[in-house]
N, C-alpha and C positions, 0 to 999 in steps of 0.2 A: 728054452730060455737061454742055454749056453750057446746056441747058434747065433743068438743076437748079441753076444758080448763084444765081439770085434767091432760090430757096427756102432755100438753105444760108445765104446772106447774112442773110436776114430771121431765120432761126433763130438765128444767131450774134449779130445785133443785139439780139435779144430776150434772149438770155443775158447779153449784155454789159450791158443795162440792168438786168437782175435782179441780176447780180453787183455792179454799182455800188451799187444800192440796198441789197444785203446788207452791203457794206462799210461804207457810210455808217451803217447801224444797228449796226455792230459784231458782226455775226453771220455775215459771210461770210468769205472767204478771208483770214486773217490775224487776224480778230477773236476767235478762240476757242483758238488754239494755245497750248499751255504755253510760257512763255518759255524753259523749259529745252531744249525741242525745237527752236526757232527758233535759240537760241544754239549748239547742237551742230552744226545743219546749216550754220551760218555761220562758226563759229570756226576749223574746221580748213582750209578753202580760204583763209581770211583769214590764218592763221599762214603758209600757203605763200607768199602775197603778202609778208608781212612779212619772211621770209627773203630774198625777191628784194631788198627795200630794204636788209636787212642787208648784202648782198654790195656794193651801191652804196656804202654809208656806210663800209665799212672799206677799199675798195680803195686810196684815196689814201693813207689813213694806214698801211696794211700795206706800200704801196710805199715809202713814205718810210722807215719802220722797217727794211725789208730792206736798203735802200742805205745808210742811217746805220750799222747794225750792222756791215755789211761794211766800211765806211770806218774804223770804230773797231777792226777786227780781231776782231769778234765774230761772232755767229751770223746770217749774211746772205749776200747775194750781190751782187756788183758788176755792175750792169746798165748797159748803154748806152741810149740813147734808144729804139732799135728794140725791145730786150727790154722795156723799161718799157711801151712801147705794146702789146706782146704780152700782157704780164701784165694790164694793164687791160681790154683788148678781148677776152681768151680767153672770159670768161664769156658776153659778148654774142655771140661767134660760135657758142658752144655752144647758146644760146637759139635762135639762127637755125636751127641744124641741127634741133633738137627740134621747132621749130614747123612746118618743112618735113615731118618725119616724122609728126607728129601730124595735120596737115591732110591728108596723103596717105591717111589711113584707120585709122593705129593708135589714135588718139584715140577714134574711134567704135566700134572693136571693143572696146577695153578698157573704155570707159565713163568717166565723169569721176571716179568714186571710185577706180578702180584707176589711173587715170592720175595722180591726186594721191599715191598709195601709191608709184608708180614715181618720181615726183618726189622725194618724201622719201628714197627710197633713194639716188638720185643726189646729192641734197644731203649726205647722210651720208658717201657715199664721197669726194665732193670735199672736204669739211671735213677729215675724218680724214687723208686722203692728203696734203693741203695742209700740215697741221700737222707732218707727219712728213717732208716733202720734204727730200731731201738734195742736190738740184741744181735748176738752174733748169727744166729740161725737165719734170720731174716736177711742179714748182709750176704751170707753165702748163697742164699736162694736168689737174691737179686743179681749176684754175679752169674748164677747158672741161668737165669732167664736172658741176661745180656749175651751170654755165650751161646743160647739157642739162636739169638739174632745173628751172631757171628756166623754159625753154621750155615744158615740160610742165605746170608749175604755172600759168603765166599763160594757157594754152590751157584747161585744165580748170577752174580756180577760178571764172571768170565764168559757165561753163556749169552748173556744179553749183548755184551759188548761184542762178541764174536759174531753174533747173528745179525747186527745192525751196522757195524762199522764198514766203511769202504774197504775193499781188498787191499788197496794201496795204503791204507792207514791202519789196518787191524793190528799189526804187530806193535806198532808205536803206542797205540791206544791201550791195548791190554797190558803192554809192559808199563805204561805210565800209571796203570792202577796200582802196580807194585810200589811205584813212587809215592802214591797217596798213603799206602799202608806205612811205608817208612817215614812219611812226612807226619802221619798220625802219632807214630812212635815218638818221633822227635819232640813234637808239640806236647805230648803227654809228659815226657821227661822234664821240659821247661816248666809246664805248669805245676808239676810236683815240687819243683825247686821253690816255686813261688809261695806255696802254702805249707812248706815243710815244718815250719816252727809255730804255725797257727794252731790254736786249740781247736779241734774238730775240723781242720781243714780238709780232711778226706771227704767230708760232705759236699764241700764246694767243688771238689774234683769230680764227683759223680754228677753234679748239676750243671757243670760248664758245658757239657756237650749236648745238652737238651735243645738249644737253638738249632743246632746243626741237624740234630736228629729230626725236629719238626720240619725242617727244609726238605730233608730227604723223604719224609712220609708224604708231605704235600706235593712234591714234585713227581713221585712215582705214581701218585693217585690221579694227579690233575694234569699233568704236563707230558709225562713219558708215554709214548704209544707202545702197544703190545708188539712183540717181534713178529714181523711178517712170516718168518719161517715157522714159528710156533703155531700161528693160526692156520697155515697151510697143512699142517699135519692132520687137520680134521676131515680132510678129503676134498677132492676137486668137484665142488658144487658151485652153482652160480653165487649162492649166499657167501660161501668161503672165499670165492674168487673176489667178490666185492669188498669183503672186509680185509682181505690181504692187500688188495690194491690201495684201500684207503690208508692202511698202516704203512705201506711202502711210500706213498705220496708224503706223509708226515715224517717218516723216517728220513727220506731223502731230502725233504724240503723242496719237492718239486713244484715249479711254478710255470715255466715256459713249456712251449710244445716239444722242445728238444728233451726236456727234463722228463716229460710225460712219456715220450718215446723209449727213454732208457728205463723208466719205471715198468712199462709194458714187457720190454725185453727181459729184465730181471724176474718179472712175475712169471713169465713163460719158463725161464730157467728153473725157478724154484719148483713150479708144479711138475715139470718134466723130471726133475730129480726126485720129487716125491712119488710120481708114478713109477719111475724106475725102482725106487726103494721099495714101494709097496708090492711090486710085481715079484720081487726076489724073495727067497726064503729067508726066514729069520724074523722074530717077533721084536717087539718093543719092551722097554722095562728092564729092571734088574736081572730077572730070572733068565732073560735071553742074552745077556751080555757075553757069556761064555761060548756062544755059538762060533762056529769056525769062522765065518765071515768077519766077525768082530775082533777075533784074537789079536790081529797086528795092531790096529789102533789102541786096543785096551792095553797091550803090553807097553807101548810107547808112553801113553798117558800115565799109567801107574808106575812105570819105572822111573820116570823122571822126578815125580813128587816123593817116591820112596828114597831115590838116591840123594834127593835135595836134603833130606833130614839125616840119613845114615852116612853122610860125609862131614858130620860133626859140627854143623854151624852153631847150635846151641852151646856145645861144649867149649868151642873156642872163645865165644863172647863170655861164657861162664867164668872162664879162668883169666880173662883180660885184665880185671882189676888187680889180681895179685902179680901179674906180669908187670904192670905199670909201677906198682910198689917196689918190685925187686929192681927196676930199672932206676930207682932213685926218687921217684915222685912221692910226695906226702900221701898219707891215706886219704886226706881231703881231696887232693888233686886227682888221686886215682879214682875217687868216686865219680869224678865228671867224665871217665872214660866213655859212659854210655851216651853222653850228648856228643863228645867228639866223634865217636864212631857213627852216631846217627847222622851226623852232618856229612861225614864221608860216604856213607851208604847213599844218602840221597844225591850227593853229586855223581857217583858212579852209576846210579840208577838212571840219572838223566842222560848220561852218555850212552847207555844201553838203548834208551828210548829213541835217541837221535840216530842210532846206527842199525836197529834190528830190521827196518824195511829197506835199508840199503845194502847192508852186508849180508843180511839173511839170519835165520834162526841157527841153523846147523853150525856154521863158523864160530858164532859167538858162544855157542854152547860147548862146542868141542874145545876151543881155545881156552875159555874160562874155567872149565872143569879140569882141564889139564893143569893149569896154574894152581887151582885150588888144591889138586893132589900133590903137586911138588911142595906147596907150602905146608902141607900136613906132614910130609916126610922131614921137611926142614925143622918144623916145631918138635918132632920127635927127636932129632939129632940134638937140638938146643936144650933138651930137658933130660939130663942123665939121671937114672934111678939112684936115689940115696944121696943125691948132692943138690945143695942149693945153687940157684943160678948166680953166676957173677953178674956184675952191673953190665958188662959188655954183652954177655949172653942174653940178658933180659932186653937190653936195647935192641939187639938183633931180632929177638922174638917179637918185640913190639912192631918192628918194621914188617916182619913177616905176617903178623896179624893184620895189618893194614892192607897188605898185598892180597892176603886171603879174602878179606871182606870185599875188597874192590873187585876181584875176580869172580867172586860168588854173585855180586850185584850186576855183573855184566852177563851171567849165565843162568845158573839155577834160580836166583831171585825172581827176575820177571819172566824169564823164557819157559820155565817149567809150566807156570800157569797159562802163558800164552799158548803152548802146545795142547794143554788139556782143553783150552776153549776151542781149538781148531780141529784136532784129529779125530774126534768121535762123529760117527755118523748121526744124522739128524734123528733117526729113529730110536736110538738109544742115548742121545747126547746128555739129556738131563739125569738119566740114572747113572751113566758113566761118570759124569763129572761130580755127582753126588758120591760115588764110591772113591774117586780120586781124593775128594775133599776129606772123606772118612779116613782114608789111608794116610793123608797128610797129617791131620790132626792126631790119628792114632800113633803114627811113628814118632811124631813130635812128643807126645805123652811118654812113650816108651823111653825114648833117649833121656828126656828129662828126669824120669823116675829112676832109671837105673844108672845114670852117669856117675853119682858119687860112689856107688858100690863098685861099679867096674873100675874106676880110677883108684879106689882103695885097694882092689885086689891085684890089678896088674900095673898099676902106676900110670903117671901122665904119660910117659913115653909110649908105653904099650897101648894106651887109649888112642893117642895120635896115629900110631901105626896101624891100628885097627880100622881107623877112619880113612887112613891113606890107602889101605888095601881095597876098601870099598870104592874109593875115588878111581882106582885103576879099573875095576870092574865097571864103573860107571862110564869111563872114557871108552872101553871097548864096545859096551852096550850102545852107547850113542852113536858111535862110528858105524856099526852094522845095522842099526835099526831106525835111527831117526832121519826122516827125509825132510827136505827143503819144502817149506809151504809158503815162502814169501811171494806175494803177488797173485795167488790162487784164490779163487772163490771157494766157500765151503763145500759146494757141490763138486768142484774140481778135486778138492783134497779127499773127499769121501770116495769118489771114483778111483783115485790113485791107491788108497790104502785098502779098499774091499774088493777089487776086481780079481 
């Protein structure tokens, strides 16, 4: 087996060069597909991400409306602080559960398309039951069910986009999914503002997403094809080849003889990679993730999603409102910081989407995380222990927060999930993405849970310094481990990271 390795590497290198030349000439992967086919393959997974953002965006507004309505004797529930925390965190806990289940093998058995359909069903059940909840327990259960949908959606969406997108567009499309999440958050904020004073307005918030969920469910079941790479994992048989070819034709929107020739070439590449993968040592599924040949891509994928959370994005936004107030804004104006930052995040995500396939993943990640780290050190310097910020310091902090958020959206925001979708070998991709999703939600939960205690113990400056120290480690880790994947097929990336 080892004697064949140089031959396989040279063959893949030759295909790599040929593929890049074809892409540069506009004739290869991504140069000839109908925009309608590319849009269809992307849109439904992206909508699933947008519905995750929607849940984030409406949670605080729904909670406030629930308690305000109850206080006014209307349609709501009187909640204590523990119950409020349970309401907000229920969907996150559901996402954790679904990520664990998907990573354990369910996701691989279902395939990304069916997993997206399952997510849509859970979204629908959670939304409808939440809008009709007649007690706090059912309300939290509904959020939990919706969170299960989030977990399955966030595990399957990057896998499906990565496995079906043209190489030349894969980075932009997976990054654009992050834009849908940010857009969902922003729309959720705005929707919450619209029903904030309405009695029982929270029920409307739960229901407003159902038409979009129905579209997602119908699309994944009736329009979206299975991933050809997932079908090919069943083995190289005439039946599997026929099904994979049919899926490729639909995914690529192939119509002309030239299109069909490209489909046949890609079909051979997929099965050749599958044959090489099956001939090597190493199994599939969660239990095999820690085998030696998978350790490098596993480290890259897990490290970026963990650094994404432990460089403090939740905490910086958590304290943004009080910084706005210290800068001289009224409490009412400061409450609108979420909307302002949401628009800014969406704008910077759009820039990342436009540049990720031209500049590459590595430069954006290194540059963006470096700026994030500098911003964290600056925020630490602007928050002296035991002293209230002056207006000038608060205004400077405000500018730094916007710079921090912008740099995050150019780097960790979209590119962490892009790498998660790209770097894992096909044999363990579903399980590995499930583990990465579990790690992301788990670390987010830990940061959110312990942030107030940490800040109370070591102060805001100490908290920022801790996150900045993690940022330094992140920059070093990215520099030495993250490779450039721009313009490469998934098979070429797999060969590069596992040889």
